[in-house]
C-alpha positions as CSV (number, residue, x, y, z in Angstrom):
1,M,283.7,247.5,8.8
2,G,280.4,245.7,9.1
3,S,278.1,244.2,11.6
4,R,276.0,241.1,11.2
5,A,272.7,240.0,12.6
6,H,270.6,236.9,12.1
7,L,266.8,237.0,12.0
8,M,265.4,233.8,13.6
9,V,261.8,232.8,14.1
10,D,261.0,231.7,17.6
11,P,261.0,227.9,17.5
12,D,258.7,227.7,20.5
13,N,256.1,229.7,18.5
14,N,256.4,228.0,15.2
15,H,253.8,225.3,14.5
16,E,254.0,225.5,10.7
17,N,255.6,222.0,10.5
18,D,253.0,220.3,12.7
19,T,251.5,217.3,10.9
20,A,248.5,215.3,12.0
21,P,248.9,211.5,11.9
22,S,246.9,209.7,9.3
23,S,244.2,207.3,10.6
24,D,244.7,204.9,7.8
25,G,248.5,204.9,7.8
26,S,248.9,206.8,4.5
27,I,251.9,209.1,4.0
28,I,251.1,212.8,4.6
29,S,253.6,215.5,3.6
30,S,253.6,219.2,4.6
31,R,255.5,222.3,3.8
32,P,255.2,225.7,5.6
33,W,254.1,228.5,3.4
34,V,257.3,230.5,4.3
35,M,259.3,228.1,2.1
36,D,257.4,229.4,-1.0
37,Y,260.0,232.2,-1.1
38,V,262.8,229.9,-2.1
39,D,260.8,227.4,-4.2
40,V,260.1,227.8,-7.9
41,N,256.6,226.3,-7.7
42,G,255.8,228.2,-4.4
43,L,257.0,231.5,-5.9
44,G,255.0,230.8,-9.1
45,N,251.8,230.4,-7.0
46,R,252.6,233.4,-4.9
47,I,253.4,236.0,-7.6
48,G,251.3,234.4,-10.4
49,L,254.1,234.0,-13.0
50,P,256.0,231.1,-14.5
51,K,259.7,230.9,-13.7
52,D,260.8,232.2,-17.1
53,R,259.1,235.5,-16.1
54,F,260.6,235.8,-12.6
55,I,263.2,238.3,-14.0
56,E,260.3,240.6,-15.1
57,F,258.9,240.5,-11.5
58,I,262.2,241.3,-10.0
59,V,263.0,244.3,-12.2
60,K,259.4,245.6,-12.4
61,E,258.9,245.6,-8.6
62,T,262.3,247.2,-7.9
63,V,261.6,249.9,-10.5
64,D,258.1,250.5,-9.2
65,N,259.3,251.0,-5.7
66,A,262.0,253.4,-6.9
67,L,259.5,255.4,-8.9
68,D,257.1,255.6,-5.9
69,F,259.8,256.8,-3.6
70,M,261.0,259.5,-6.0
71,E,257.5,260.8,-6.8
72,K,256.8,261.0,-3.1
73,E,260.0,262.9,-2.2
74,A,260.4,265.1,-5.3
75,P,257.9,267.9,-4.4
76,R,259.9,268.6,-1.2
77,L,263.1,269.1,-3.2
78,I,261.4,271.2,-5.8
79,K,260.2,273.5,-3.1
80,K,263.7,273.6,-1.7
81,Y,265.7,274.1,-4.9
82,G,263.2,275.4,-7.4
83,S,263.6,272.3,-9.6
84,F,264.5,268.7,-9.3
85,A,264.7,265.9,-11.9
86,P,264.4,262.4,-10.5
87,E,266.5,259.8,-12.3
88,L,266.5,256.1,-12.6
89,K,269.6,254.2,-13.8
90,V,269.8,250.6,-14.9
91,I,273.1,248.8,-15.4
92,V,273.1,245.1,-16.4
93,T,276.4,243.3,-16.8
94,K,277.3,239.6,-17.5
95,E,279.3,237.8,-14.8
96,S,280.6,234.2,-14.9
97,N,277.5,232.5,-13.8
98,Y,274.9,235.3,-13.3
99,L,273.6,238.6,-14.6
100,R,274.4,241.5,-12.3
101,I,271.4,243.9,-12.4
102,R,271.9,247.3,-10.7
103,I,268.9,249.6,-10.4
104,L,269.7,253.0,-9.0
105,N,267.3,255.9,-8.1
106,S,267.8,259.4,-6.9
107,D,268.0,259.2,-3.1
108,C,266.3,262.6,-2.7
109,E,268.7,263.5,0.1
110,T,267.2,260.9,2.4
111,S,267.7,257.3,3.3
112,G,264.9,255.2,2.0
113,F,266.1,252.2,4.1
114,T,267.0,252.0,7.7
115,E,268.3,249.0,9.7
116,Q,265.0,248.6,11.4
117,F,263.0,248.7,8.2
118,I,265.4,246.2,6.5
119,R,265.1,243.7,9.4
120,S,261.3,244.1,9.3
121,I,261.0,243.6,5.6
122,F,263.2,240.5,5.4
123,N,261.6,238.7,8.3
124,F,260.2,235.9,6.2
125,H,257.7,234.9,8.9
126,E,255.7,238.2,8.8
127,S,254.0,240.2,6.1
128,T,255.5,243.7,6.1
129,G,255.0,246.5,3.6
130,S,254.6,250.2,3.3
131,K,251.6,250.2,0.8
132,G,249.1,247.8,2.2
133,N,245.6,249.2,2.8
134,Q,246.6,252.6,1.5
135,Y,244.4,253.5,-1.5
136,K,246.4,256.1,-3.4
137,V,248.4,256.5,-6.6
138,S,251.2,253.9,-6.3
139,K,252.8,251.1,-8.1
140,G,254.1,247.6,-7.4
141,W,252.9,244.5,-5.8
142,L,251.2,245.3,-2.5
143,G,252.9,243.0,0.1
144,D,256.2,241.2,0.3
145,A,257.8,241.7,-3.1
146,L,261.2,242.3,-1.6
147,K,261.1,238.9,0.1
148,A,260.3,237.3,-3.2
149,I,263.1,239.3,-4.9
150,C,265.5,238.0,-2.3
151,G,264.4,234.4,-2.7
152,I,264.0,234.1,-6.5
153,P,267.7,233.7,-7.3
154,Y,268.0,230.9,-4.7
155,A,264.9,229.1,-6.0
156,L,266.1,229.3,-9.6
157,A,269.6,228.1,-8.7
158,H,268.3,225.2,-6.7
159,D,265.9,224.3,-9.5
160,G,268.8,224.2,-11.9
161,G,270.8,221.9,-9.6
162,N,273.1,224.6,-8.0
163,D,272.7,224.2,-4.3
164,D,275.9,226.2,-3.7
165,W,274.4,229.5,-4.8
166,N,275.2,232.0,-2.1
167,E,274.9,235.5,-3.7
168,P,273.4,238.3,-1.7
169,L,270.8,240.9,-2.5
170,I,272.6,244.2,-2.0
171,I,270.9,247.4,-1.0
172,T,273.0,250.6,-0.7
173,S,271.4,253.6,0.8
174,R,273.6,256.7,1.6
175,N,276.3,255.5,4.0
176,K,275.0,252.0,4.6
177,Q,275.0,248.8,2.6
178,F,272.8,245.9,3.4
179,R,273.7,242.5,2.1
180,I,270.8,240.1,2.5
181,K,270.9,236.3,2.1
182,P,268.2,233.7,2.8
183,V,269.3,231.1,5.3
184,I,267.7,227.9,4.1
185,D,267.3,224.5,5.8
186,R,265.2,222.5,3.3
187,A,265.3,219.4,5.4
188,K,263.9,221.1,8.5
189,K,261.8,223.4,6.3
190,K,263.1,226.6,7.9
191,L,263.9,229.9,6.3
192,D,265.4,233.0,7.9
193,A,267.5,236.0,6.7
194,D,271.1,236.9,7.3
195,V,271.6,240.6,7.1
196,E,275.1,242.0,7.0
197,I,275.3,245.8,7.5
198,V,278.4,247.6,6.2
199,E,279.1,251.2,7.1
200,L,280.4,253.2,4.0
201,S,282.4,256.0,5.4
202,D,283.4,257.3,2.0
203,Q,280.0,257.0,0.4
204,T,279.3,260.0,-1.8
205,S,276.7,258.7,-4.2
206,S,273.3,260.5,-4.4
207,F,271.6,257.3,-5.5
208,T,270.0,254.4,-3.7
209,E,271.0,251.2,-5.3
210,F,269.6,247.7,-5.6
211,E,271.9,245.0,-6.9
212,I,270.3,241.7,-7.9
213,R,272.5,238.7,-9.0
214,Y,270.3,236.6,-11.2
215,P,271.5,233.0,-11.9
216,V,271.7,232.3,-15.6
217,V,270.5,228.7,-16.0
218,E,269.6,229.1,-19.7
219,G,268.5,231.7,-22.3
220,E,270.8,234.6,-21.3
221,E,270.1,236.6,-24.5
222,E,266.4,236.0,-24.1
223,I,266.6,237.5,-20.6
224,I,268.4,240.6,-21.9
225,T,265.8,241.0,-24.6
226,K,263.0,240.8,-22.0
227,L,264.7,243.5,-19.9
228,S,265.1,245.7,-22.9
229,N,261.4,245.5,-23.8
230,L,260.4,246.0,-20.1
231,F,262.5,249.2,-19.8
232,L,261.1,250.5,-23.1
233,R,257.6,250.2,-21.7
234,F,258.6,252.0,-18.4
235,T,260.1,254.9,-20.3
236,L,257.0,255.4,-22.4
237,I,254.6,255.7,-19.5
238,N,256.8,257.6,-17.1
239,L,257.5,260.8,-19.0
240,H,258.3,262.7,-15.8
241,I,261.3,260.5,-15.0
242,A,264.8,260.6,-16.5
243,F,266.3,257.2,-17.4
244,S,269.8,255.9,-18.1
245,I,269.9,252.3,-19.4
246,E,272.9,250.1,-20.0
247,L,272.4,246.6,-21.2
248,P,275.0,244.1,-22.5
249,G,275.6,244.4,-26.3
250,M,273.7,247.7,-26.5
251,D,274.7,251.4,-26.4
252,R,273.9,253.3,-23.2
253,L,270.6,255.1,-23.6
254,D,270.3,258.4,-21.7
255,I,266.7,259.7,-21.6
256,P,265.9,263.1,-20.0
257,A,262.5,263.7,-18.4
258,V,260.0,265.5,-20.7
259,Q,257.6,266.5,-18.0
260,T,258.2,267.9,-14.5
261,I,256.8,266.7,-11.2
262,S,254.5,269.2,-9.5
263,E,255.6,270.7,-6.2
264,K,252.0,270.7,-5.1
265,W,251.5,267.0,-5.4
266,S,250.8,265.4,-2.1
267,N,249.1,262.0,-2.9
268,Q,247.1,262.0,0.3
269,I,244.7,259.1,0.9
270,S,241.0,259.9,1.2
271,I,238.4,258.3,3.4
272,W,236.0,258.1,0.5
273,C,238.2,255.4,-1.0
274,Y,237.5,253.2,2.1
275,S,234.5,251.2,3.2
276,E,234.2,250.9,7.0
277,K,235.6,247.4,6.6
278,D,238.6,248.7,4.6
279,F,239.3,251.3,7.3
280,E,239.1,248.6,10.0
281,D,241.6,246.5,8.0
282,L,244.0,249.4,7.8
283,I,243.9,249.8,11.6
284,I,244.2,246.1,12.4
285,N,247.3,245.7,10.2
286,L,249.3,248.6,11.5
287,Q,252.5,247.5,13.0
288,N,253.2,250.2,15.6
289,E,250.6,249.7,18.4
290,D,252.1,252.5,20.6
291,M,251.3,255.1,17.9
292,V,248.4,257.4,18.6
293,A,245.4,257.1,16.2
294,Y,245.7,260.9,15.4
295,S,248.9,260.1,13.6
296,I,247.0,257.9,11.1
297,L,244.0,260.2,10.8
298,K,246.1,263.2,9.8
299,E,247.4,261.1,6.8
300,F,243.9,261.4,5.3
301,R,242.8,264.5,3.4
302,E,239.7,264.6,5.7
303,G,241.9,264.5,8.8
304,T,243.2,268.0,8.5
305,N,240.8,269.5,10.9
306,V,240.6,266.5,13.4
307,S,242.0,267.5,16.8
308,K,244.4,265.3,18.8
309,E,241.8,265.0,21.5
310,E,239.3,263.4,19.2
311,A,241.8,260.6,18.4
312,S,244.1,260.2,21.4
313,I,243.6,256.4,21.7
314,T,246.6,254.2,20.8
315,I,246.5,251.9,17.9
316,G,246.9,248.9,20.2
317,E,243.8,250.0,22.1
318,L,242.0,250.9,19.0
319,K,242.4,247.4,17.5
320,N,240.3,245.9,20.3
321,N,237.6,248.6,20.1
322,K,235.4,248.2,17.0
323,Q,233.0,250.9,18.3
324,E,235.9,253.4,18.4
325,I,237.1,252.5,14.9
326,T,233.5,253.1,13.7
327,R,233.5,256.5,15.4
328,L,236.8,257.6,13.9
329,Y,235.6,256.5,10.5
330,S,232.5,258.6,10.9
331,I,234.5,261.6,12.0
332,L,236.5,261.5,8.8
333,R,233.5,260.9,6.6
334,N,231.6,263.9,8.0
335,Q,234.2,266.7,7.8
336,P,232.2,269.7,6.5
337,Y,235.1,271.8,5.3
338,V,236.9,269.2,3.2
339,P,235.2,268.7,-0.2
340,K,235.5,265.5,-2.1
341,R,238.2,265.5,-4.6
342,K,236.5,265.1,-8.0
343,T,239.6,264.9,-10.1
344,L,242.6,262.7,-9.6
345,D,245.7,264.4,-8.3
346,L,248.8,263.3,-10.3
347,P,252.5,264.1,-10.0
348,F,252.5,265.5,-13.6
349,Q,250.4,267.7,-15.8
350,I,247.6,265.8,-17.5
351,K,246.4,268.5,-19.9
352,K,245.9,267.1,-23.4
353,N,248.3,269.3,-25.4
354,A,251.0,269.0,-22.8
355,R,250.8,265.2,-22.7
356,I,250.7,264.9,-26.5
357,E,254.0,267.0,-26.8
358,A,255.6,265.0,-24.0
359,F,254.7,261.7,-25.6
360,K,256.2,262.8,-28.9
361,K,259.4,264.0,-27.3
362,R,259.9,260.7,-25.4
363,I,259.2,258.6,-28.5
364,H,261.8,260.7,-30.4
365,Q,264.3,260.2,-27.6
366,L,263.9,256.5,-28.1
367,G,264.8,256.8,-31.7
368,Y,261.3,256.6,-33.4
369,D,259.8,259.1,-35.8
370,V,256.2,260.1,-35.1
371,I,254.1,260.4,-38.2
372,D,250.8,260.8,-36.5
373,M,249.3,260.5,-33.1
374,K,245.8,260.2,-31.7
375,Y,245.4,261.0,-28.0
376,D,242.6,261.4,-25.5
377,V,242.2,261.5,-21.8
378,A,239.1,260.9,-19.6
379,Q,239.0,262.4,-16.1
380,E,236.1,260.6,-14.5
381,Y,234.6,259.8,-11.1
382,F,233.5,256.4,-9.7
383,I,230.8,255.7,-7.2
384,S,230.1,252.2,-5.9
385,E,226.6,250.8,-6.0
386,N,226.3,251.0,-2.2
387,K,227.6,254.6,-2.2
388,Q,230.3,253.7,0.3
389,I,233.3,254.1,-2.0
390,E,234.0,257.0,-4.3
391,Y,237.1,258.1,-6.2
392,P,238.3,260.0,-9.2
393,F,240.3,258.3,-12.0
394,V,242.1,259.1,-15.2
395,F,242.1,257.0,-18.3
396,E,244.6,257.9,-21.1
397,S,244.7,256.4,-24.6
398,A,247.3,257.1,-27.3
399,V,247.7,255.6,-30.7
400,I,251.0,256.5,-32.3
401,H,252.0,255.9,-36.0
402,T,255.8,255.7,-36.5
403,S,257.9,255.1,-39.6
404,N,260.6,252.9,-38.1
405,L,259.0,250.6,-35.5
406,K,260.6,247.1,-35.9
407,S,257.3,245.3,-35.2
408,N,253.9,245.9,-36.7
409,L,252.3,246.7,-33.3
410,L,253.7,247.6,-29.9
411,Y,251.0,247.5,-27.3
412,I,251.7,249.1,-23.9
413,D,249.3,249.5,-21.0
414,G,249.9,250.6,-17.5
415,I,248.2,251.3,-14.2
416,N,249.5,254.2,-12.1
417,S,252.5,254.4,-14.4
418,S,253.4,250.8,-13.8
419,I,253.6,247.9,-16.3
420,P,250.9,245.3,-15.4
421,Y,251.8,241.6,-15.7
422,G,248.9,240.9,-18.0
423,H,246.8,243.2,-20.1
424,P,243.9,244.2,-17.7
425,F,242.1,246.3,-20.4
426,V,242.3,243.6,-23.1
427,N,242.2,240.1,-21.5
428,R,239.0,240.6,-19.6
429,E,235.7,238.7,-19.7
430,K,234.0,242.1,-19.8
431,P,235.5,245.4,-21.1
432,F,236.5,248.1,-18.7
433,T,233.5,250.5,-18.7
434,W,232.2,253.6,-16.9
435,Q,229.2,255.9,-17.3
436,K,229.8,259.3,-19.0
437,K,227.0,261.8,-19.4
438,G,224.3,259.2,-19.5
439,K,226.2,257.0,-22.1
440,L,228.4,254.0,-21.6
441,A,232.1,254.8,-22.2
442,I,234.6,252.0,-23.0
C-alpha cells in the first residue's frame, strides 16, 4: 500500500512570473528559474554540460552521493563487526523506450532517506542539500543535483517530442520506496513534485537503490559506452570500494575492494577551512532555526571543548546577530587544546607502498597487465595569503604502463575520489602549483 502527497508552492508567495510592461510596446518574455530543471537549455546552463552529457551527470552524482554515504557510515560498522566492505552495484538494462539504470549501495544498516528529507530535497522552489558550506572530504555537485536528476529525463523527452513521458525517479531505502515525478505546467510556468510513498513490508535488501529511467532519443550504444568508461574511472580511483557492474552486451564485472576503510576516520570539518564570511554563510543557510548553535559547533574539530552554555543561542536568533556569529567563530579559532591538523585525514591508507600495491591489484581486476608503474604522493599544507584559511591536502600521481590497453593513453583524474567533469589539472590557464621546501612544485 502507498500514500501520496503533492508538493505545491504557495501561489500567494510566488512572484517569479511577474512581468513589467514595456514602455515602447515591445514583446517581453519571462521564465521562472525553477523551470530550468525540466528544460534542456536551462539544465545545460545550470550544470554546465551539453545534453549529450546529461547521462554522465546523472550517474556521476548518484554514485558520488552513494560513495559519500558509505564512507561516512562504514567506520561505525567496522567498530561494530570488526570489518565491513562497502559495495556499489550498477545494473543497466534496455527497456522499450528507455534505459533502466539502477545504482545500489550498501545501506549500512540505516535509512539514508526519510520522508521529510525526500520532500525537502524535491521541493523545486528551495535549494536544499546536505553538503553546502561544509568544507571536508566529499564528492558530488554541492546543491540540488537530485532535482536535476529528477528533471533531466523529462527535459530530454520533451526536447525529443515526447510530451507523454511520465516515468518516475525511484528511490528505495530499507522498507520504503519513494516514486518522484515532476508535475509540469509549461503554459503557466509552474513546477512541483509528486511524491508517492510505498511501504515495503517484505523488504529484505541491505542496499539503498536509485532507479533512473533515461529516455533514449538517439545513440543508445554511445550512451552505454559512456557509462562503461565512467565506471572504469570510478573503479580506478576508489580502491576502498567493491563494485559490481552489469551493462547491456557485457559480462558482469565483480570487483572486490583492495583497500579497507579506517575505523578511525571521522571527516570532521575544521574552522581553519573557513573565513569569517564562510562561517556566517554556513549559519545563514541552515534550515532548522530551532536548533541550538552548540549542535553546529560540536561538528567542528575545534568544538570538542566548547560548552553548551557558550553556544546556547538558537540558529534562528543567531542569524540575526552578526556580533554573536563573530564571537562563536572566535571561540572556535582560539581553542588552545586542539592543534591544527597538518595532514589530510582520509578514509583509506595513503602510504606509498600500500597505494602502489592497491592500484596494481585493481588494475589486474579490470583485466589489464601492469608492466611498470611510477607513483608518488604529496601531503602538503595550504595557507591563504590573508592567513584566514588553512588546510592540508593530498596530491597523488600514478603513471601505469600496461601491455593490453586498447587505447594509447587513458587519462584519469579525480578530486576527493570523484570524476570531475573537465580536467582541472590539465585545462587550466595556469598549472596547479604549491610551495614545497622553498621550491615551486607542480
